[in-house]
C-alpha positions as CSV (number, residue, x, y, z in Angstrom):
1,L,223.9,304.9,103.7
2,A,224.4,308.2,105.5
3,H,224.5,311.7,103.6
4,D,228.2,311.3,103.7
5,G,228.5,307.7,102.2
6,T,228.9,306.3,105.8
7,R,226.9,302.9,106.0
8,L,224.6,302.9,109.1
9,H,223.0,299.9,110.3
10,G,219.2,299.3,112.0
11,F,216.7,297.6,112.4
12,L,212.8,298.6,111.3
13,S,210.2,296.5,113.5
14,K,206.5,296.8,112.2
15,P,203.4,295.8,113.7
16,P,200.7,293.5,111.7
17,V,198.5,296.1,110.0
18,P,195.8,295.6,107.5
19,A,197.1,296.1,103.9
20,G,196.9,299.9,102.9
21,M,197.1,301.0,107.0
22,K,200.0,303.2,108.0
23,A,201.9,302.5,111.3
24,P,202.7,305.4,114.1
25,L,206.7,304.8,114.5
26,V,209.2,305.4,117.3
27,I,212.5,306.1,116.2
28,Y,215.0,305.2,119.0
29,F,218.2,306.6,119.8
30,G,220.1,304.8,122.6
31,G,222.8,305.6,125.2
32,N,226.4,305.7,125.2
33,A,227.7,302.5,123.8
34,E,224.5,301.1,123.3
35,E,224.3,298.5,120.8
36,I,220.4,298.4,120.3
37,S,219.7,294.5,118.8
38,W,218.9,293.8,122.4
39,M,215.5,296.2,121.6
40,L,214.4,293.7,119.0
41,D,213.1,291.5,121.5
42,G,209.8,294.0,122.1
43,G,209.6,293.4,125.4
44,E,207.4,295.9,127.5
45,R,207.3,298.8,124.4
46,P,203.9,298.9,122.5
47,Q,203.4,296.7,120.2
48,N,201.1,298.6,118.1
49,W,203.7,300.8,116.7
50,A,206.7,300.3,114.4
51,W,210.0,300.8,115.9
52,L,213.0,301.9,114.0
53,L,216.2,301.3,115.6
54,V,219.5,302.3,114.2
55,N,223.1,301.9,115.8
56,Y,225.3,305.0,115.7
57,R,228.5,305.5,113.6
58,G,231.0,302.9,115.4
59,Y,228.1,300.7,116.9
60,G,227.0,297.5,116.0
61,L,227.3,297.2,112.1
62,S,227.4,300.8,111.7
63,E,230.6,301.9,110.2
64,G,232.5,305.4,111.1
65,R,232.9,307.4,114.4
66,P,230.0,309.3,116.3
67,G,230.4,312.7,117.1
68,E,227.4,315.6,118.0
69,K,227.2,317.0,114.3
70,T,227.0,313.3,112.7
71,M,224.6,311.9,115.0
72,A,222.4,314.8,114.8
73,A,222.9,314.7,110.8
74,D,222.1,311.1,110.6
75,A,219.2,311.5,112.9
76,R,217.6,314.4,110.2
77,Q,218.4,311.7,107.7
78,I,216.8,308.8,109.4
79,Y,213.7,310.9,110.2
80,D,213.2,312.1,106.8
81,W,213.6,308.7,105.3
82,T,210.7,307.2,107.5
83,R,208.4,310.0,106.0
84,S,209.1,308.9,102.6
85,R,207.8,305.6,103.5
86,S,204.2,304.6,102.6
87,D,203.8,302.4,105.7
88,V,204.5,305.1,108.3
89,E,201.7,307.6,110.0
90,I,204.0,310.9,109.4
91,S,201.7,312.6,111.9
92,R,202.8,309.9,114.6
93,I,206.3,310.2,114.3
94,V,207.9,310.2,118.1
95,A,211.4,310.3,119.3
96,F,212.6,308.3,122.0
97,G,216.1,309.1,123.7
98,R,217.8,307.4,126.4
99,S,221.0,308.7,128.4
100,L,222.7,310.0,125.3
101,G,220.3,309.4,123.1
102,S,218.1,312.1,124.9
103,G,220.7,314.9,123.4
104,V,220.2,313.5,119.8
105,A,216.4,313.3,120.3
106,V,215.8,316.9,121.4
107,R,218.3,318.3,118.6
108,L,215.8,315.8,116.2
109,A,213.1,317.9,117.9
110,S,214.1,321.1,117.3
111,E,214.5,320.6,113.7
112,R,211.9,318.3,112.4
113,P,208.2,317.9,113.4
114,L,207.4,315.2,116.0
115,A,204.1,314.4,117.5
116,G,206.1,313.8,120.8
117,L,209.1,313.1,122.7
118,V,209.8,310.3,125.4
119,L,213.4,311.1,127.3
120,T,214.8,308.5,129.8
121,T,217.3,309.9,132.0
122,P,217.7,312.8,129.7
123,F,220.4,315.6,130.8
124,D,220.3,319.5,130.4
125,S,223.9,319.4,129.1
126,L,227.0,317.2,128.6
127,E,228.9,320.1,129.8
128,N,226.8,320.3,133.1
129,V,226.9,316.5,133.8
130,A,230.6,316.8,133.2
131,K,231.5,319.7,135.5
132,R,229.4,317.4,138.2
133,H,231.9,314.7,138.0
134,Y,234.9,316.8,137.2
135,P,234.3,320.0,139.2
136,F,237.9,321.3,139.1
137,A,238.7,320.2,135.4
138,P,238.3,323.1,132.6
139,V,235.3,321.0,131.2
140,S,234.3,323.7,129.0
141,L,237.7,323.7,127.2
142,L,238.0,320.1,127.0
143,L,234.5,319.0,126.0
144,R,234.1,318.3,122.1
145,H,230.5,317.0,122.0
146,R,228.0,319.4,124.1
147,F,224.7,318.2,123.5
148,D,223.1,321.2,124.7
149,S,219.4,320.4,125.4
150,L,218.7,323.1,127.8
151,E,219.6,325.9,125.2
152,L,217.0,324.2,122.8
153,A,214.0,323.3,125.0
154,P,212.5,326.7,125.3
155,R,212.1,326.6,121.3
156,I,210.3,323.2,121.1
157,G,206.8,323.3,121.5
158,I,205.9,319.5,121.5
159,R,205.0,316.9,123.9
160,M,207.5,315.2,126.1
161,L,207.6,312.5,128.7
162,C,210.7,312.6,130.9
163,I,211.4,309.4,132.9
164,V,214.4,310.3,135.6
165,A,216.3,307.3,137.2
166,E,216.6,309.4,140.9
167,R,219.4,306.7,141.4
168,D,221.2,307.1,138.4
169,S,225.0,308.1,139.5
170,I,226.0,309.2,136.1
171,I,223.1,311.4,135.0
172,R,221.6,312.7,138.3
173,G,218.0,313.6,138.4
174,E,218.6,317.4,138.8
175,H,219.9,317.3,135.1
176,A,216.6,316.1,133.6
177,R,214.8,318.5,136.2
178,R,216.7,321.6,134.5
179,L,215.5,320.2,131.2
180,H,211.9,319.8,132.2
181,A,211.2,322.8,133.6
182,A,212.5,324.8,130.6
183,W,210.6,322.6,128.3
184,Q,207.7,325.0,126.3
185,G,205.4,321.9,125.2
186,D,203.0,319.8,127.5
187,K,205.3,317.8,129.3
188,R,205.1,315.2,132.2
189,M,207.5,313.8,134.5
190,V,207.8,310.6,136.0
191,S,210.6,309.4,138.5
192,I,211.5,306.4,139.1
193,E,213.0,305.8,142.6
194,K,214.3,302.1,142.2
């Protein structure tokens, strides 16, 4: 249950570890309209890490409606819950944000201690993305959720891997590059051209 009683639904996938051992953990924050159960397959993700996958409010079996403030509060609560577990190595909790989830992950990194951050197709702010798509609209007046990662980046000193999809038609590489440039911690950027 979230702090306001909203029921959130997700999955905790744990690697086989010897009794008494703790596993490092990745908390995954998906993209817009992403129902995260597809991640259960495992695919290419590191199998020696535990993965926590939770649907945003209104997605999958999670109740409620998503919004920037509630998503940030839910991320903090999810993180705090993982730190209370005896099977999680709390010094090795990493957040992974994809697209919209990059905004949630960056906000979490500004509010809780993480070992690192992986961002795939991240943006500097939703306002900047929207202004590129709607150059003649009064975006700053109309946008309810800003997810301004660029404002937070100079205050975050953890390691960050930034994966840029150069052919993404919604979140262009320039948004990720601005975020990467403002990041204060150790950082690496990987560009995918295909």
